[in-house]
KEKOL-530160 format. One record per residue (C-alpha): residue number from 0; x, y, z; residue in one letter. Coordinates in nm, 4 decimals. Layout:
BEGIN
R   seq         px         py         pz   type
R   NUM          X          Y          Z      A
...
***
This chain:
BEGIN
R   seq         px         py         pz   type
R     0    -2.6075     7.9632    10.6574      M
R     1    -2.2232     7.9597    10.6128      G
R     2    -2.0320     8.2839    10.5531      S
R     3    -1.9571     8.2011    10.1857      S
R     4    -2.3218     8.1212    10.1148      R
R     5    -2.4279     8.4361    10.2990      M
R     6    -2.1904     8.6499    10.0911      E
R     7    -2.3194     8.4902     9.7730      A
R     8    -2.6706     8.5846     9.8763      S
R     9    -2.5637     8.9522     9.8822      A
R    10    -2.4969     8.9289     9.5108      G
R    11    -2.8368     8.7673     9.4519      R
R    12    -3.0099     9.0356     9.6514      L
R    13    -2.8447     9.3049     9.4393      M
R    14    -2.9193     9.1229     9.1151      D
R    15    -3.2871     9.1043     9.2134      D
R    16    -3.2852     9.4718     9.3076      F
R    17    -3.1335     9.5658     8.9731      A
R    18    -3.4067     9.3753     8.7819      R
R    19    -3.6890     9.4956     9.0049      R
R    20    -3.6048     9.8657     9.0000      T
R    21    -3.5231     9.9157     8.6348      G
R    22    -3.1433     9.9011     8.6239      L
R    23    -3.1832     9.6321     8.3613      E
R    24    -3.4292     9.6308     8.0688      P
R    25    -3.7814     9.5190     8.1466      G
R    26    -3.8839     9.7360     8.4427      A
R    27    -3.9620    10.1025     8.4802      R
R    28    -3.6929    10.2738     8.6901      P
R    29    -3.7975    10.3224     9.0520      V
R    30    -3.5537    10.5419     9.2392      R
R    31    -3.5335    10.6254     9.6114      Y
R    32    -3.2259    10.8164     9.7267      L
R    33    -3.1375    10.6356    10.0556      W
R    34    -3.1746    10.2902     9.9061      T
R    35    -2.9897    10.3835     9.5894      D
R    36    -2.6937    10.5226     9.7857      A
R    37    -2.6459    10.1929     9.9689      F
R    38    -2.7023    10.0088     9.6395      A
R    39    -2.4210    10.1971     9.4629      V
R    40    -2.1838    10.1090     9.7495      C
R    41    -2.2896     9.7422     9.7396      N
R    42    -2.2419     9.7234     9.3628      L
R    43    -1.8993     9.8806     9.3856      V
R    44    -1.8133     9.6333     9.6622      G
R    45    -1.9274     9.3408     9.4453      L
R    46    -1.7172     9.4698     9.1591      W
R    47    -1.4185     9.5054     9.3935      R
R    48    -1.4697     9.1491     9.5168      K
R    49    -1.5550     8.9635     9.1948      T
R    50    -1.3878     9.1734     8.9239      G
R    51    -1.7100     9.1506     8.7211      R
R    52    -1.7490     9.4740     8.5219      D
R    53    -2.1254     9.4234     8.5167      R
R    54    -2.1472     9.5408     8.8780      Y
R    55    -1.9580     9.8621     8.8093      L
R    56    -2.1766     9.9217     8.5021      E
R    57    -2.4861     9.8790     8.7182      L
R    58    -2.3470    10.1256     8.9722      A
R    59    -2.2843    10.3795     8.6961      C
R    60    -2.6297    10.3208     8.5444      T
R    61    -2.7883    10.3654     8.8856      L
R    62    -2.5980    10.6921     8.9373      T
R    63    -2.7173    10.8226     8.6045      E
R    64    -3.0786    10.7269     8.6814      Q
R    65    -3.0694    10.8974     9.0199      V
R    66    -2.9402    11.2177     8.8683      H
R    67    -3.1861    11.2064     8.5797      E
R    68    -3.4959    11.1164     8.7889      I
R    69    -3.4341    11.2563     9.1361      L
R    70    -3.2455    11.5547     9.0011      G
R    71    -3.5577    11.6609     8.8111      R
R    72    -3.8984    11.7784     8.9225      H
R    73    -4.1675    11.5117     8.9585      R
R    74    -4.3905    11.4164     8.6655      E
R    75    -4.6961    11.5365     8.8584      D
R    76    -4.5401    11.8755     8.9369      D
R    77    -4.6330    12.1871     8.7415      E
R    78    -4.2623    12.2656     8.7341      R
R    79    -4.0418    12.0723     8.4928      S
R    80    -3.6777    12.0215     8.4143      G
R    81    -3.3845    11.9962     8.6493      H
R    82    -3.4253    12.1097     9.0109      I
R    83    -3.1161    12.3243     8.9698      S
R    84    -3.2783    12.5296     8.6946      G
R    85    -2.9880    12.4429     8.4636      L
R    86    -3.0484    12.2990     8.1175      A
R    87    -2.8707    12.0989     7.8510      G
R    88    -2.5019    12.0326     7.8931      G
R    89    -2.4701    12.2417     8.2116      R
R    90    -2.7377    12.0369     8.3816      A
R    91    -2.5624    11.7142     8.2875      R
R    92    -2.2272    11.8524     8.4031      A
R    93    -2.3690    11.9578     8.7422      H
R    94    -2.6528    11.7113     8.8209      P
R    95    -2.6342    11.7515     9.1970      T
R    96    -2.5931    12.1254     9.2266      I
R    97    -2.9641    12.1762     9.2981      G
R    98    -2.9828    11.8800     9.5370      G
R    99    -3.1836    11.5602     9.4818      L
R   100    -3.5384    11.4595     9.5647      R
R   101    -3.6080    11.1840     9.8170      I
R   102    -3.8329    10.9884     9.5813      G
R   103    -4.1363    10.9679     9.8118      K
R   104    -4.4743    10.8664     9.6604      P
R   105    -4.6656    11.1891     9.7354      L
R   106    -4.5894    11.5420     9.6171      P
R   107    -4.4301    11.7795     9.8649      E
R   108    -4.6507    11.9798    10.0987      R
R   109    -4.7659    12.3102     9.9520      G
R   110    -4.6531    12.6380    10.1081      A
R   111    -5.0060    12.7083    10.2365      D
R   112    -5.0749    12.3543    10.3697      E
R   113    -5.0478    12.2837    10.7444      P
R   114    -4.7845    12.0349    10.8583      L
R   115    -4.9196    11.6843    10.9160      D
R   116    -4.6291    11.4878    11.0655      H
R   117    -4.7709    11.1458    10.9811      R
R   118    -4.8447    11.2372    10.6182      R
R   119    -4.5100    11.4136    10.5816      E
R   120    -4.3339    11.0766    10.5895      W
R   121    -4.4842    10.9987    10.2517      D
R   122    -4.4312    11.3389    10.0948      R
R   123    -4.1414    11.4282     9.8672      D
R   124    -3.8798    11.6942     9.9327      G
R   125    -3.5124    11.6820    10.0226      Q
R   126    -3.3711    11.5101    10.3345      Y
R   127    -3.0247    11.6187    10.4539      F
R   128    -2.9323    11.2712    10.5767      H
R   129    -3.0263    11.1206    10.2402      Y
R   130    -2.8124    11.3779    10.0566      L
R   131    -2.5123    11.2849    10.2737      T
R   132    -2.5647    10.9183    10.1877      K
R   133    -2.5511    11.0094     9.8175      W
R   134    -2.2368    11.2146     9.8719      M
R   135    -2.0856    10.9018    10.0241      H
R   136    -2.1931    10.6855     9.7290      A
R   137    -2.0302    10.9275     9.4843      L
R   138    -1.7133    10.9380     9.6939      D
R   139    -1.7001    10.5587     9.6948      V
R   140    -1.7271    10.5603     9.3137      L
R   141    -1.4486    10.8163     9.2892      Y
R   142    -1.2147    10.6268     9.5200      R
R   143    -1.2546    10.3139     9.3081      E
R   144    -1.2536    10.4623     8.9582      T
R   145    -1.0750    10.8010     8.9912      A
R   146    -1.3586    10.9479     8.7811      E
R   147    -1.3218    11.3181     8.8647      V
R   148    -1.6849    11.4024     8.7929      S
R   149    -1.7967    11.1837     9.0840      C
R   150    -1.6021    11.3752     9.3485      I
R   151    -1.6970    11.7091     9.1970      V
R   152    -2.0670    11.6075     9.2043      W
R   153    -2.0339    11.4955     9.5645      A
R   154    -1.8651    11.8211     9.6656      S
R   155    -2.1178    12.0364     9.4861      E
R   156    -2.4005    11.8494     9.6552      L
R   157    -2.2293    11.8982     9.9939      A
R   158    -2.2014    12.2756     9.9403      L
R   159    -2.5578    12.3068     9.8142      T
R   160    -2.6901    12.1110    10.1123      A
R   161    -2.4856    12.3232    10.3542      G
R   162    -2.6246    12.6476    10.2144      R
R   163    -2.9817    12.5185    10.2192      A
R   164    -3.0094    12.3228    10.5437      F
R   165    -2.7850    12.5337    10.7690      L
R   166    -2.9410    12.8418    10.9294      S
R   167    -2.9296    13.0557    11.2433      R
R   168    -3.2017    13.0642    11.5066      D
R   169    -3.3463    13.3777    11.6630      S
R   170    -3.0490    13.3968    11.9017      R
R   171    -2.7931    13.3724    11.6239      G
R   172    -2.6955    13.0131    11.6953      R
R   173    -2.6259    12.7688    11.4130      R
R   174    -2.9090    12.5261    11.3460      S
R   175    -3.0298    12.2903    11.0723      M
R   176    -3.3581    12.1903    10.9116      S
R   177    -3.4464    11.8249    10.8817      W
R   178    -3.6400    11.8444    10.5546      K
R   179    -3.6505    12.1070    10.2802      M
R   180    -3.8715    12.1636     9.9782      S
R   181    -3.7650    12.0192     9.6447      I
R   182    -3.6326    12.3562     9.5277      D
R   183    -3.4668    12.4172     9.8676      L
R   184    -3.6525    12.7451     9.9127      S
R   185    -3.8330    12.6602    10.2394      R
R   186    -3.8149    12.4227    10.5325      A
R   187    -4.0816    12.1512    10.5347      L
R   188    -3.9710    12.0218    10.8758      V
R   189    -3.7656    12.2940    11.0479      P
R   190    -3.6436    12.0813    11.3429      S
R   191    -3.2918    11.9328    11.3327      M
R   192    -3.2225    11.5665    11.2764      G
R   193    -3.0357    11.4215    11.5736      S
R   194    -2.7301    11.3150    11.3726      H
R   195    -2.7477    11.5578    11.0795      D
R   196    -2.4491    11.7669    11.1900      P
R   197    -2.2490    11.4497    11.2463      L
R   198    -2.3396    11.3208    10.8987      D
R   199    -2.2435    11.6545    10.7476      G
R   200    -1.9122    11.6728    10.9309      Y
R   201    -1.7960    11.3221    10.8561      V
R   202    -1.8918    11.3549    10.4935      R
R   203    -1.6957    11.6791    10.4573      C
R   204    -1.3904    11.5148    10.6189      R
R   205    -1.4033    11.2242    10.3715      L
R   206    -1.4590    11.4475    10.0709      L
R   207    -1.1655    11.6600    10.1740      L
R   208    -0.9437    11.3519    10.1808      E
R   209    -1.0512    11.2693     9.8251      S
R   210    -0.9993    11.6251     9.6974      L
R   211    -0.6649    11.7140     9.8531      R
R   212    -0.3482    11.6509     9.6499      P
R   213    -0.1629    11.4323     9.5837      P
R   214    -0.4599    11.2014     9.5996      A
R   215    -0.7128    11.4507     9.4608      G
R   216    -0.7788    11.5336     9.0980      P
R   217    -0.6065    11.8327     8.9389      K
R   218    -0.8187    12.1311     8.8309      G
R   219    -0.8383    12.5022     8.9004      A
R   220    -1.1738    12.4692     9.0759      Y
R   221    -1.0570    12.2067     9.3290      I
R   222    -0.8841    12.4465     9.5744      P
R   223    -1.2067    12.6450     9.5908      E
R   224    -1.4030    12.3286     9.6783      L
R   225    -1.1512    12.2389     9.9481      V
R   226    -1.1704    12.5809    10.1138      A
R   227    -1.5517    12.5810    10.1059      A
R   228    -1.5739    12.2274    10.2457      L
R   229    -1.3335    12.3132    10.5275      E
R   230    -1.5568    12.6078    10.6306      D
R   231    -1.8620    12.3859    10.6092      L
R   232    -1.7017    12.1154    10.8225      A
R   233    -1.6263    12.3784    11.0890      D
R   234    -1.9935    12.4850    11.0889      S
R   235    -2.1123    12.1286    11.1452      Y
R   236    -1.8535    12.0687    11.4127      L
R   237    -1.9686    12.3789    11.6006      G
R   238    -2.3223    12.2407    11.6169      I
R   239    -2.1966    11.8890    11.6911      L
R   240    -2.0036    11.9949    12.0012      R
R   241    -2.3310    12.1016    12.1688      K
R   242    -2.5535    11.8291    12.0322      R
R   243    -2.6397    11.5036    12.2180      P
R   244    -2.5823    11.1961    12.0042      L
R   245    -2.6974    10.9074    12.2231      A
R   246    -2.9997    10.7200    12.0918      T
R   247    -3.1737    10.3860    12.1530      P
R   248    -3.2835    10.3685    11.7859      D
R   249    -3.0960    10.0843    11.6094      P
R   250    -3.0637    10.2731    11.2772      L
R   251    -2.9242    10.5752    11.4640      G
R   252    -2.6847    10.3498    11.6581      L
R   253    -2.5655    10.2020    11.3307      G
R   254    -2.5046    10.5540    11.2035      G
R   255    -2.2895    10.6404    11.5052      L
R   256    -2.0846    10.3232    11.4614      L
R   257    -2.0463    10.3698    11.0844      S
R   258    -1.9277    10.7270    11.1391      A
R   259    -1.6761    10.5974    11.3943      A
R   260    -1.5530    10.3392    11.1437      V
R   261    -1.5035    10.6050    10.8749      H
R   262    -1.3225    10.8417    11.1094      L
R   263    -1.1031    10.5528    11.2267      Y
R   264    -0.9883    10.4948    10.8689      Q
R   265    -0.9081    10.8650    10.8208      L
R   266    -0.6972    10.8511    11.1377      A
R   267    -0.4546    10.6053    10.9881      G
R   268    -0.3757    10.8265    10.6873      R
R   269    -0.2544    11.1531    10.8298      G
R   270    -0.2927    11.4050    11.1107      P
R   271    -0.5953    11.3108    11.3220      F
R   272    -0.7954    11.5801    11.4969      T
R   273    -1.1066    11.3832    11.5788      D
R   274    -0.9829    11.1651    11.8654      R
R   275    -1.2301    11.3191    12.1113      E
R   276    -1.5209    11.2842    11.8687      L
R   277    -1.4344    10.9242    11.7942      L
R   278    -1.4357    10.8408    12.1637      G
R   279    -1.7680    11.0150    12.2067      R
R   280    -1.9218    10.8158    11.9218      L
R   281    -1.8090    10.4881    12.0751      L
R   282    -1.9333    10.5878    12.4213      R
R   283    -2.2760    10.7026    12.3021      D
R   284    -2.3179    10.4022    12.0749      A
R   285    -2.2369    10.1621    12.3590      L
R   286    -2.4810    10.3257    12.6000      S
R   287    -2.7600    10.3374    12.3376      G
R   288    -2.6972     9.9749    12.2424      L
R   289    -2.7491     9.8684    12.6026      E
R   290    -3.0797    10.0540    12.6155      V
R   291    -3.1973     9.8930    12.2902      W
R   292    -3.0960     9.5448    12.4019      K
R   293    -3.2710     9.5964    12.7345      G
R   294    -3.5920     9.6956    12.5598      S
R   295    -3.6420     9.3404    12.4313      G
R   296    -3.6970     9.4674    12.0748      A
R   297    -3.4550     9.2140    11.9315      A
R   298    -3.6713     8.9274    12.0590      G
R   299    -4.0037     9.0559    11.9244      A
R   300    -4.1851     8.8954    11.6324      S
R   301    -4.0806     8.9899    11.2791      A
R   302    -4.4090     9.1700    11.2111      D
R   303    -4.3438     9.4176    11.4924      S
R   304    -3.9877     9.5032    11.3819      R
R   305    -3.8507     9.7237    11.1012      L
R   306    -3.5794     9.5276    10.9192      P
R   307    -3.3844     9.8186    10.7708      F
R   308    -3.3449     9.9912    11.1067      R
R   309    -3.2015     9.6793    11.2703      E
R   310    -2.9816     9.6105    10.9669      L
R   311    -2.8349     9.9599    11.0044      G
R   312    -2.7150     9.8564    11.3475      L
R   313    -2.5759     9.5306    11.2082      A
R   314    -2.3758     9.7258    10.9490      I
R   315    -2.2185     9.9477    11.2150      G
R   316    -2.1318     9.6515    11.4385      L
R   317    -1.9658     9.4751    11.1477      R
R   318    -1.7447     9.7797    11.1115      G
R   319    -1.6408     9.7549    11.4757      I
R   320    -1.5403     9.3943    11.4155      S
R   321    -1.3200     9.5051    11.1261      R
R   322    -1.1480     9.7619    11.3439      I
R   323    -1.0740     9.4966    11.6045      L
R   324    -0.9505     9.2284    11.3631      D
R   325    -0.7131     9.4782    11.1967      G
R   326    -0.8704     9.4647    10.8515      S
R   327    -0.9142     9.8424    10.8458      L
R   328    -0.5449     9.9034    10.9039      G
R   329    -0.3897    10.1153    11.1771      D
R   330    -0.6191    10.3829    11.3152      G
R   331    -0.5478    10.6092    11.6096      P
R   332    -0.3285    10.4620    11.8828      V
R   333    -0.5345    10.4222    12.1953      F
R   334    -0.3623    10.3551    12.5227      E
R   335    -0.4226     9.9893    12.6257      R
R   336    -0.6234    10.0987    12.9288      E
R   337    -0.7531    10.4186    12.7656      G
R   338    -1.1246    10.4970    12.7554      H
R   339    -1.1667    10.4543    12.3794      S
R   340    -0.9748    10.1263    12.3794      S
R   341    -1.2033     9.9946    12.6544      V
R   342    -1.5131    10.1096    12.4608      L
R   343    -1.3960     9.9332    12.1465      L
R   344    -1.3450     9.6151    12.3442      G
R   345    -1.6919     9.6385    12.4986      E
R   346    -1.8517     9.6995    12.1614      L
R   347    -1.6565     9.4051    12.0225      G
R   348    -1.8146     9.1781    12.2843      K
R   349    -2.1559     9.2752    12.1449      R
R   350    -2.0603     9.2519    11.7761      A
R   351    -2.2063     8.9003    11.7444      R
R   352    -2.5426     9.0704    11.7555      L
R   353    -2.4765     9.1767    11.3982      A
R   354    -2.4713     8.8121    11.2856      G
R   355    -2.7958     8.7341    11.4697      R
R   356    -2.9751     9.0329    11.3170      I
R   357    -2.8504     8.9544    10.9680      T
R   358    -2.9370     8.5844    10.9933      A
R   359    -3.2850     8.6683    11.1232      F
R   360    -3.3684     8.8898    10.8298      W
R   361    -3.2015     8.6628    10.5769      A
R   362    -3.4615     8.3929    10.6529      R
R   363    -3.7569     8.4191    10.4147      E
R   364    -3.9880     8.2968    10.6899      A
R   365    -3.9396     8.6385    10.8559      N
R   366    -4.0303     8.8334    10.5414      H
R   367    -4.3809     8.9388    10.6451      G
R   368    -4.5605     9.2730    10.6019      P
R   369    -4.2805     9.4881    10.7495      T
R   370    -4.0433     9.3334    10.4941      W
R   371    -4.2634     9.3548    10.1866      S
R   372    -4.3828     9.7100    10.2568      E
R   373    -4.0220     9.8310    10.2306      H
R   374    -3.8779     9.5547    10.0174      R
R   375    -3.6165     9.7546     9.8269      N
R   376    -3.4621     9.9304    10.1248      I
R   377    -3.4728     9.6111    10.3327      N
R   378    -3.3093     9.3922    10.0711      S
R   379    -3.0378     9.6433     9.9871      V
R   380    -2.9484     9.7009    10.3504      M
R   381    -2.9527     9.3247    10.4152      L
R   382    -2.6988     9.2938    10.1333      A
R   383    -2.4878     9.5663    10.3018      T
R   384    -2.5082     9.3914    10.6418      A
R   385    -2.4014     9.0626    10.4804      I
R   386    -2.1028     9.2224    10.3053      D
R   387    -2.0403     9.5822    10.4191      P
R   388    -1.7092     9.6333    10.2445      R
R   389    -1.8454     9.8607     9.9715      G
R   390    -2.0119    10.0853    10.2228      Y
R   391    -1.7668    10.0794    10.5158      L
R   392    -1.4193    10.0133    10.3741      V
R   393    -1.2771    10.3248    10.2094      L
R   394    -0.9653    10.2777     9.9994      P
R   395    -0.7371    10.5773     9.9806      E
R   396    -0.8222    10.7896     9.6742      P
R   397    -0.6185    10.6957     9.3708      R
R   398    -0.3193    10.9146     9.2846      K
R   399    -0.3043    11.1186     8.9696      G
R   400    -0.5519    11.1973     8.6942      A
R   401    -0.8892    11.0387     8.6415      A
R   402    -0.9192    10.6861     8.5156      A
R   403    -1.2006    10.5613     8.2996      N
R   404    -1.4831    10.4815     8.5374      G
R   405    -1.6457    10.2414     8.2923      R
***
C-alpha cells in the first residue's frame, strides 16, 4: 500500500471509530481513556492536515464525553455524580480535578477483596499512565486551539495524579502506585509501573512549556500551576534517576522512543536540561529493541501477537525517523561522534521496522481474535502509527489569549 493510500486509511479508521463508539449519532458512547487519548491526538492531526472542521469537532465531542462519562462514577456503583465530588458549574469547570476512570468492564475491587492479578486487568479504577496520556491529549488540543480550559484541565489532572499516586515507602523514599481506586483513596496495585515516573516527568515538562509566558495563557492562577508542576517534575525526576528503564516489551519501547521525541522537540525551543536523560532513553530503547527482535516475536503468527503493543513501537520508531529527517526542527546539538548521535543513527537503521509492523496490521487478513478482542485500541493506534503527527509533533503553544477552540 502506497504512503498516500496508507495515510487516507488513517482517516477511515478514525471515521469508523467515531461511528462505532458513539461520537456520532446512532451508537451509545463507549469510552476508554487510553484509546480516547490517542484518538483525540489523531483527530487533531487530521484537522491539522485536512483543514476539515469536522475532525476538530469530533475531538472536542470526544473530550466532553470522556469528562462526562469517565469523570463520573459508574452506573453500577452505589456512588453517583462526579468523581471529584463537585457539582453543577464547578464540576463542569474542573472535570479532571478528581481524576478519570479507566473505563474497564468490571467494577473496581472492593476494599475487603483480595487482589487477583489476572482479574484486576478487567477491573475499573485509575491508571497513572492512562492519566498522563489524557494530559497529553488536552495539551495537544491547547497547542492547536489556544483554548485555555484545555491546559488548565491538563494541569489540574497532573497535580491530582501527583498527589494521589506519589508516596513514600517505609524508608522514606519516593515511590508510586500503579493503580488507584476510582476515588483515589487507596492503592489497588501498589507496585510502581516501570515508566510511570518518566511519563509523569515528560508530561510536566510539556505542560510547563504550554503554561509559561509568553506562550501560556494569562490568568492569576497560572503562576501557581507552574510552581506546583515544577515541584512535581522534580519529584518524578528524583525517582527516575534511580529507576531502570530498559524493557523488551514493544509498547514500553515505543513509550521510551516517544518520550525521547517529545524531549527532543523541547530542546530546540529553549534551555535544555535533559540531555543526559535523552541519551539514556535512546540507549535503553536500542538495547531493548535488540532483545525484542532477537526473540522472534515479530515473525510469529498474528493470533499470537498483540497489535496495539507492536503499534506502540512503530509510533516511537516513526518519531526517530522524523528526528533524523529534520522534520522536527533543530533539537540538541550532539557531537558527530557523540554517544547520543551514534544511538540515533543506530535506531534510524532499525526504523524500517515501523513500516513492516504497520503494514502487517493494516492487512485485514491479520485481523484475527487478538485484533477483534481489542478492536478500538488496535484501530486507533494503527491510525497513529500510519500518521503519528497529531500524537508526536508538538507545535509551540500559540501566543496570546485563547482562541475559539470550535
